[in-house]
N, C-alpha and C positions, 0 to 999 in steps of 0.2 A: 504495499499501498503505499502512499505516494508521502512522504512529510511532509505536515504542513509548514509553510514559513522557513523555507529553504533556498529557494530561486537565489535570492542577493546573497547568500550565504556561502553558495556552491562558485562566487564570483572570485578572480583574483583579491589578493587580499585588500590588493593597492585602491582598488574600486571603492568597498565600504570605507577603507581608511580616507580617502578622499572626500566618501559626502559627508563623514561622522564631522571632519575637519571643520568644511563649508557652513554644515548647518549649524555645530554648536560655536563657530567663528560670528556669524550675522546673527543667531539667537542672543548670545552673551552683549554683544557690541549694538544692537537695537534694539529701542524701547517702543517700537512701533507697533501698536497692538495688533494689526491684520498679519502682520508676519510672524508675532509670536503665538499668536490664536492657531494660525494655520502650521506652523508647525508641532506646535502640541498635539491637533489632532492626527497629524500625520505617524507622529512618533508613538503616542497613545496606542493608534489600532496595528501599527505593526508591533508596537511591543506584546500586543494580545496574542497576534498571530505565531510572534517566536517561541511561544507556551512561558511566558512572565506571566510573573501572577503582579499586576499593580494595585497598590491598596489606595483609592481615590479617598476615603477617607483620613488617612493619613499624611495623604499629599494636599491634599484641598487643608486639613488644618495646619499645615507647613506654611503656605503660601496665604492663609488668614492672617497667621500671625505675622508672617513679613509686611503683609498690608496694614496692618493695624499697628505695629510698632512706630513706621513711618511718620503717622501724624504728632507722633508725642514725642518725638528727638527734633522732628525737624517743620519750621514755621515757616519756611518761606511761600510766597505762592500772595498774589493780591488778590482774592475771593476769600473774604474771610466768611465760614460760615456762623463757628460759634466762639466761643473763650472759653479754656480751659480755668477752675478753680484758682491756680497760682498765676493768671491773665497770659498764657499764653496763648497765640490766634489758633483756632482751629481751621485750615484754609484747603478749600477745593482740591488745589496744586497738589499738597501733600495728599491730601486722601488716592490722587487719581495715581502719584508714581508712585504710592505703595502699593497699588494694585496692578499697575504694571511691573513693578519689582515682583511681586506675587506671579503673576503669568511667566515671567522670563526665569523663576526659579524652576516653576512647574515645566516647560518646555527645556527648560534643562536637563531636569531629572530624567524626563521621559526617554531621552535623548540618548543619556547615558545606562538609562535601564536596556535602551536595545543594544547599545554599542555592549554590554555587558555579555548580550547571548550571543553576538556575533563577533566581535574578535575578540574570539579566542588564544591563547599562549603561544600556540604553535605559526596562528597569523602575525602576531607580531614578530614572532623570530623569524619567521620568512619575511618580514620588512626588513628589518634593523639588524637581523644575526649577519650580515656583511660589513653594511657601514657604520654600524655603532652595536658591538658586540654585548658591551657589556651591559647598553641601556637596555636591550632586546633581553638579555637573562633577570635584570629587574624586571623588569615590567611580568614576564613569565614567572616570575616567583611571585610577584605581588598580587597577582590576577588569583593566585591558587592560593593564596596564604589564607583568605577570607573561609572559604567551605573547608579548610585543613585546620583553621583554630574552632570552627565548630564543631568539627567533627572530634577533635582532642579534646574540647570542654568537655563534651557529654561523655567522651572517653573515661578523664579522670573523674567527673562525678559518677560514674556508674560504680567505678573502682573502691570509690572513697564511700559511697553506698554498701558495696559486699565486705567490707573491713567492719560495720557499723560505726562510720564517722558521717554520723548526721545532724549535729549539731541541734541541742532542746533550746538552746537561747539566743539571742539575737546578738548576743557580743562572740558567742560561738561558730555561730551561721559562718559570719563575716569573717573571722579569722580562716573557714574553713574555703570560705570563697577568695581567699586573695593566698589561702598556700595553693588553693586549686589553679588562681590564674598566674602565680609565680611559676606551676610545673608548666601548663601549657605554654608558658613563655618561653622558660629554660629549654624543652621540649621544641620549639616552632625553630629556634637562634642553632641548637645543634642541627637540626635538618637543613636550615641553610649555610651553615659552615661545612656540612658534606655535601651537599649537593655542588655547592662554590670549587672544592676541591677536587671533586669527580669531573668536573668540568672542564678545569683546570689540565686536570691529569690526560684528558682526553683532546689536550689542544685545541680549547674553546679560544676563540680570539685569535689565535697569530696569523700574521698574515700568509697568503697565500691557502689558506685553510678550505676547502668546500664544504658544504653539509647538503646533503639530499632533501628535497623537498616535494611536495606533489602537488602543487599550485604552478599550473602553466598561462601563460599571457595569451589568451584567443582573441581573435578579431573582434567577436562581442565584446572582450574586457575595455581592447582597445578602444572601441565605440563610446562606450559607455562611459570611459578617463576622458577622452574629447568635449563630448556631453558635459559632462561636469565641469569640466574647466570653463568649455564658455561661458553655459550656466554662472557658473560662479564670477567667472570674469563681467559679465553684463549685471549682474548684482552689485559689484565692487565699482561699476561705473557709475551704474546710477545714483551708490551711494554718495561716489563722492561729488557725482554733480548736485546733491543737496533733494533727489526726491521722495527717498526713503525719510528724509527728517521728519524728528517729531521731540519737541522740547515742550518741559512741564514746569517749568520755572524761568522765570517770576511768572510766570500766564504760559497756557496751553496753544501752542502754534504747530501745525504742522505745514508740509508741503501744500498741502492740496491735493483736488482730485483732479488728476490731468493723464494725458495717453501714457507718458511714462512712466505714471506711478502702477497703475495699471498693467502696462506691458509688464514690470518689474515686480507686481504681485503675481501677474501669469505664468514669469520665470521661476518665482521660488515655489507654487503651486508644484510646478511641474517636477523643481529638485527633488521638494520633498516628501512629494508623493513615488517618487520611480521606486522604491521598493517595494510599495502596493502594487503599482501597475504590474513589472515585472511577476508577483505573487498573481495577481489577477491572470495575466495573461496566459502562464504556465497551465495554471486550475482550467481554465477556457480549453487551452489546449489537449489537456489531459480528459475532461470531460466526453470531448468530442471524439477523441479516438478510441473510445466504448474501452476502456480498461479501468473505468472507475469499482469500486467495489462497494 
């Protein structure tokens, strides 16, 4: 049976890496709500198709906290809505800026959630193994650190329960948790040192060393890279020309509706929706072939 959400993942690692770089770069550098909303919608749908488990409640709570904290510390803006008990003004611009910051945070987290499912350790090794072997090894170890720490934390906790170290009082439970944390960290550091020594013994990072990889740059990959480069370049030109400008302080101001803005938004939609388009295209071809189960 066909694996769901795997079309874009089967491309050469350079393709998703460039896609994530472009989407993250424009997401964190622009406050245009239309761009952020498009990125959030596409990344959220793709995250679910990749088998991720996004928690809307937690992410929305985080975004709302970011949106509510900004008016408490930032009092700029010309549109005063009310006043706090200490006399500081509550402005419309500070509220809108907080909402924009929360939307940007949600979009970036959704994009990073997709990247954690697609850009695995072997993909980073393929991309950076020759040019930056140390960075590739560091990224590979970092990506595997979180699930490895979680598994070891559970394993050490089970070992403590087997020997009767449960902790009846809060102080005892806190002491056992600190000891458990120390064991997990020591175990992880020891494993990292062993892996680093093993890679050094194999000649990893030496000049002229070759590494085996199953990824090959195909004609489709070259076409996708060319499309991503053109789409990203056009967005960069539009941003430099001011078509994507959006200002909150001291008053709300944006570039206004124009053909340049509409073309930039269409280009951004094609860029963000590329993984979903490839998934839906392959699903249509698969269903029309008569091999569906």
